[in-house]
C-alpha positions in Angstrom: -3.2 28.6 -4.6 0.2 29.7 -6.5 1.9 27.8 -8.9 5.0 26.0 -7.8 7.8 25.6 -10.6 8.6 22.0 -10.4 12.0 21.3 -10.8 11.1 17.4 -11.9 9.4 17.0 -15.2 7.3 14.5 -14.2 5.3 12.9 -17.3 8.8 11.4 -18.1 10.3 10.3 -15.4 6.7 8.5 -14.9 7.0 7.0 -18.1 9.8 5.7 -16.9 8.7 4.4 -13.6 5.9 2.7 -15.4 8.3 0.3 -17.9 9.9 -0.8 -15.1 8.3 -4.0 -13.7 8.2 -3.7 -10.1 6.2 -6.7 -8.9 5.7 -7.0 -5.1 8.2 -9.8 -3.9 11.2 -8.7 -6.3 13.6 -7.4 -4.3 16.4 -6.4 -7.0 13.9 -4.5 -9.6 12.4 -2.5 -6.3 16.1 -1.5 -5.7 16.3 -0.3 -9.3 13.2 2.2 -9.5 14.4 3.5 -6.1 17.8 4.1 -7.9 16.4 5.8 -10.7 14.1 8.3 -8.7 17.3 8.7 -6.8 19.1 10.0 -9.2 16.7 12.1 -11.0 16.6 14.2 -7.3 20.3 14.6 -6.9 20.7 15.8 -10.2 17.6 18.6 -9.2 18.6 18.5 -5.0 21.8 17.6 -4.5 21.4 18.6 -1.1 19.2 15.7 -0.3 20.6 13.0 2.2 20.3 9.7 1.4 19.9 6.7 3.4 19.2 3.3 2.3 18.1 0.5 4.2 20.1 -2.7 5.2 17.3 -5.3 4.6 18.1 -6.9 1.2 14.6 -8.3 1.6 12.6 -5.5 1.7 15.2 -2.2 0.5 13.7 1.5 1.3 15.2 4.1 0.8 15.1 7.4 2.9 15.9 11.5 1.4 15.7 14.3 3.5 17.0 17.6 3.6 19.8 18.5 5.6 17.5 20.5 8.4 17.8 20.6 11.9 16.4 17.3 13.8 14.9 18.9 16.2 12.4 20.7 13.4 9.7 18.4 12.7 9.0 16.9 9.0 6.9 16.8 6.4 7.3 13.1 5.0 6.3 11.7 1.7 5.7 8.0 2.0 5.7 6.6 -1.2 5.8 2.8 -2.1 7.4 1.6 -5.7 5.9 -2.0 -6.0 3.0 -3.2 -8.1 0.8 -6.0 -8.6 1.5 -8.6 -11.6 -0.1 -8.3 -14.7 -1.1 -12.2 -14.8 -2.4 -11.4 -18.8 -1.4 -9.1 -20.7 -3.3 -10.2 -23.3 -6.0 -8.5 -21.5 -5.0 -5.4 -21.8 -5.5 -3.3 -25.0 -1.6 -1.6 -24.4 1.4 -2.7 -23.7 0.9 -2.6 -20.0 4.8 -1.7 -19.3 4.2 0.7 -22.6 3.4 3.4 -21.2 1.9 5.2 -23.7 0.4 8.5 -23.4 -3.0 8.8 -25.1 -6.1 11.0 -24.5 -4.7 12.9 -21.7 -3.5 9.3 -19.7 -0.6 8.0 -19.1 -1.1 3.8 -19.3 0.5 0.9 -17.8 1.0 -1.1 -14.9 1.2 0.9 -11.7 0.5 4.3 -13.0 -2.4 5.0 -10.5 -1.4 2.3 -7.8 1.5 4.1 -7.1 4.0 5.4 -9.2 2.1 8.9 -10.3 2.2 9.8 -6.5 5.6 8.4 -6.3 6.6 11.2 -9.4 4.2 13.6 -7.9 5.7 13.7 -4.4 9.8 13.5 -5.7 8.9 16.1 -8.3 7.6 18.0 -4.9 10.8 17.3 -2.6 12.8 18.6 -5.6 11.4 21.6 -5.9 11.2 22.4 -1.9 13.6 25.2 -0.5 16.9 23.0 1.5 16.0 25.0 4.3 12.2 23.0 4.8 12.2 20.2 6.9 11.0 17.5 4.0 12.0 13.4 4.0 10.5 11.3 1.1 10.5 7.3 1.8 10.5 4.7 -0.6 9.3 1.5 -0.3 8.5 -2.4 -1.4 6.4 -4.9 -0.8 3.7 -2.4 -0.5 1.0 -4.9 -2.2 1.8 -7.8 0.1 1.5 -6.0 3.5 3.5 -3.0 3.5 6.6 -5.3 4.2 9.1 -2.3 3.1 7.4 0.3 5.3 8.2 -2.3 8.3 11.3 -2.6 7.4 11.8 1.3 7.4 10.0 1.9 10.8 12.7 1.9 13.3 14.7 4.7 11.0 10.8 6.8 10.5 10.1 6.5 14.6 14.6 8.3 14.9 13.0 11.2 12.8 10.7 14.1 14.4 8.0 13.5 11.2 4.9 16.8 12.0 2.7 15.3 9.1 2.3 12.9 6.6 1.5 12.2 2.9 0.7 8.8 1.5 0.1 9.6 -2.0 -1.9 6.5 -3.3 -4.4 7.2 -5.6 -7.2 9.2 -4.7 -8.2 11.2 -7.5 -6.7 14.5 -5.5 -9.0 14.5 -2.3 -7.8 14.0 1.1 -8.6 10.8 2.6 -8.4 10.2 6.2 -8.0 6.9 6.7 -8.8 3.2 6.1 -9.3 0.1 7.5 -6.4 -2.6 8.7 -6.1 -5.6 7.1 -5.5 -9.3 8.9 -4.3 -11.8 6.6 -4.7 -15.6 7.8 -3.5 -18.7 6.4 -6.6 -21.4 8.0 -5.2 -24.8 7.2 -7.5 -27.6 8.5 -6.1 -31.4 8.8 -7.5 -34.8 7.9 -6.8 -38.5 6.9 -6.1 -39.9 3.9 -7.3 -42.9 2.1 -8.0 -44.4 -1.5 -10.3 -42.0 -3.4 -12.9 -45.2 -3.9 -13.2 -46.1 0.1 -13.3 -42.6 1.3 -15.3 -43.9 4.4 -11.5 -44.8 5.4 -10.3 -41.3 5.5 -10.8 -37.7 6.6 -11.3 -35.5 4.0 -9.6 -31.9 4.7 -11.2 -30.2 1.8 -15.1 -30.6 3.2 -13.8 -29.7 6.5 -12.7 -26.3 5.2 -15.5 -25.8 3.1 -18.1 -26.7 6.4 -15.9 -23.8 7.9 -15.6 -20.9 5.2 -19.5 -21.8 4.4 -20.5 -21.0 8.7 -17.8 -18.0 8.5 -19.9 -15.3 6.7 -22.7 -15.4 9.5 -20.5 -16.3 12.4 -17.5 -14.5 12.3 -17.7 -11.4 14.5 -17.3 -8.6 12.2 -17.3 -4.9 14.3 -18.4 -1.3 12.9 -16.7 1.5 13.0 -18.7 5.0 12.6 -16.0 6.3 10.0 -14.2 2.7 8.9 -17.4 0.8 8.4 -18.0 -2.7 9.0 -15.0 -5.5 8.8 -15.2 -7.4 6.1 -14.4 -11.3 5.4 -12.8 -12.3 1.6 -11.7 -16.3 0.8 -8.7 -15.6 -1.5 -7.4 -18.2 -2.5 -8.2 -22.6 -1.7 -5.4 -25.2 -2.4 -5.8 -28.4 -0.9 -5.2 -32.5 -2.3 -2.6 -34.0 -4.7 -4.9 -36.0 -7.2 -8.8 -36.9 -7.7 -8.9 -40.0 -6.3 -7.2 -39.4 -3.1 -9.4 -38.4 0.1 -7.2 -35.3 1.1 -5.5 -35.5 4.3 -4.9 -31.4 3.7 -6.1 -27.9 2.8 -5.8 -24.7 3.3 -7.5 -20.9 2.7 -5.7 -17.5 2.9 -7.9 -15.1 4.4 -8.2 -11.5 3.8 -10.2 -9.6 6.6 -9.9 -5.7 6.7 -10.8 -4.7 10.1 -11.5 -1.9 12.1 -9.9 -2.7 15.2 -7.1 -4.8 16.5 -8.8 -8.2 15.1 -7.8 -10.2 18.4 -11.8 -11.6 18.1 -10.9 -12.2 14.7 -8.2 -13.9 15.0 -9.6 -16.3 18.3 -12.6 -17.0 16.2 -10.6 -18.9 13.0 -8.4 -20.7 16.4 -11.4 -21.5 17.9 -13.5 -23.7 14.8 -13.8 -27.2 15.3 -12.1 -27.5 12.2 -9.2 -25.6 12.2 -6.0 -27.6 12.9 -3.6 -24.3 12.2 -4.2 -20.8 12.0 -1.4 -19.2 10.7 -0.9 -14.8 10.8 0.4 -13.7 7.4 -0.5 -10.1 7.7 -1.3 -7.4 10.6 -1.8 -4.3 9.7 -3.5 -1.3 12.4 -6.6 0.7 11.2 -5.8 4.4 10.4 -7.8 7.1 11.2 -6.8 10.7 11.4 -9.9 14.1 13.0 -11.2 15.8 10.3 -10.4 18.9 12.4 -6.7 18.7 12.4 -5.2 21.9 11.6 -3.0 20.8 9.2 -5.6 19.1 7.7 -8.0 22.1 7.5 -5.0 24.2 5.7 -4.3 21.2 2.7 -5.3 22.4 -0.5 -7.3 20.4 -1.6 -11.4 18.4 -0.6 -11.8 15.8 2.1 -13.4 12.6 1.4 -16.0 11.8 4.1 -15.2 7.9 4.0 -12.3 6.1 3.7 -10.2 4.5 1.5 -11.0 0.9 1.0 -7.8 -0.3 0.3 -4.7 -0.6 3.3 -1.7 1.7 2.4 1.7 1.9 4.5 0.4 5.0 6.7 -1.2 1.1 8.8 2.7 0.8 9.6 3.4 4.4 9.6 1.1 5.8 11.5 1.9 3.8 15.0 5.5 5.4 14.6 5.0 9.2 14.1 4.2 9.7 17.2 0.3 11.2 16.7 1.2 13.5 13.6 -1.6 13.7 11.5 -1.7 10.8 8.7 -3.3 11.1 5.5 -3.7 9.6 2.2 -3.8 11.7 -0.8 -2.4 11.9 -4.2 -3.5 11.4 -8.5 -5.3 8.6 -9.3 -8.0 6.7 -10.1 -8.6 4.1 -7.5 -11.5 2.1 -9.8 -8.5 1.4 -11.9 -6.0 0.0 -9.3 -4.8 -3.7 -10.0 -7.1 -3.5 -12.9 -6.6 -4.7 -16.8 -5.8 -1.5 -19.1 -4.3 1.0 -15.9 -3.9 4.6 -16.3 -3.0 8.0 -14.6 -4.8 11.2 -16.3 -2.0 13.9 -16.7 -3.8 16.9 -15.0 -3.8 14.8 -12.0 -0.5 14.4 -12.0 0.3 17.8 -12.4 -2.3 19.3 -10.2 -0.8 16.3 -7.8 2.4 18.2 -8.1 1.4 21.9 -7.6 -0.4 20.3 -4.5 2.0 19.3 -2.8 4.8 22.2 -4.1 2.4 24.3 -2.0 2.5 22.1 1.0 5.9 22.5 1.0 6.5 25.6 0.6 4.1 26.4 3.5 5.8 23.8 6.1 8.3 25.4 8.4 8.3 22.3 11.1 
């Protein structure tokens, strides 16, 4: 594969982005990072057209070359947010120091997915202005792809021929992933003094009984490529003080789906202990055929397994009119969301080269 000379110095930009705290749910810092990327691209590719989303809570930015809108664009879609760092003292380095050591850039967001964002931006900066390509920057992916959802109408208004989501895959092409259905399941009881629990009804015990039954009873489907649906009780809350029988309890359930999730939702709604079931996130699964012509021509190996996480592809795939969507980027999945997150500099540079080669061959 011929090397593509980048118009953007990737490692310094990655370090700049890692130093910036862009935790999901905080729109201002995410919008500022989008501005940093836009400024870096405008210096090297002033021809790019920039559209900024109007949503104050879930910002997004779309940059594209000024080509005929009838030509199909190659879209690279990247989120700028990260998960939090709850215990910085557990890290061997400052999680926002962006240290370069041992051939790695260390810090929160290095693999997930600021390295992928930088590789995509570098490739777009180096692309011929006559090549129909676009870069979408989204917010709040980690909490349900909310920025991508805010941008979906704008993406639907473009003619898109293929999509790359540069999440961490070790630079292997991944053809899909499960969807996500997050539910808030609540139980209701009756308060009483803790010394006379027989006068009340304990909502926490109802929730415990419900969760104890869910593992064996949930109607989890299986897909030949995506595997079997999973569930996890991620957050539990209930009660107020030890000496009061709790009249309320809630669990946030994360289910990874291979279909539309309706059977799973109906199961929770039908349980006698469930007083209310609210949908927090509902994202569909993603699958792209391995024999797609564009996929076959990509300069990277195709992984036979799906990604274990969800991505903005869940939002984008339904609005790009059947265009192939792949997850493909630098970074190590095992360190995503983990202490001492990092990305290999060699992987970043390899991704810049590979994305540049794909953009150079794209005609639209």
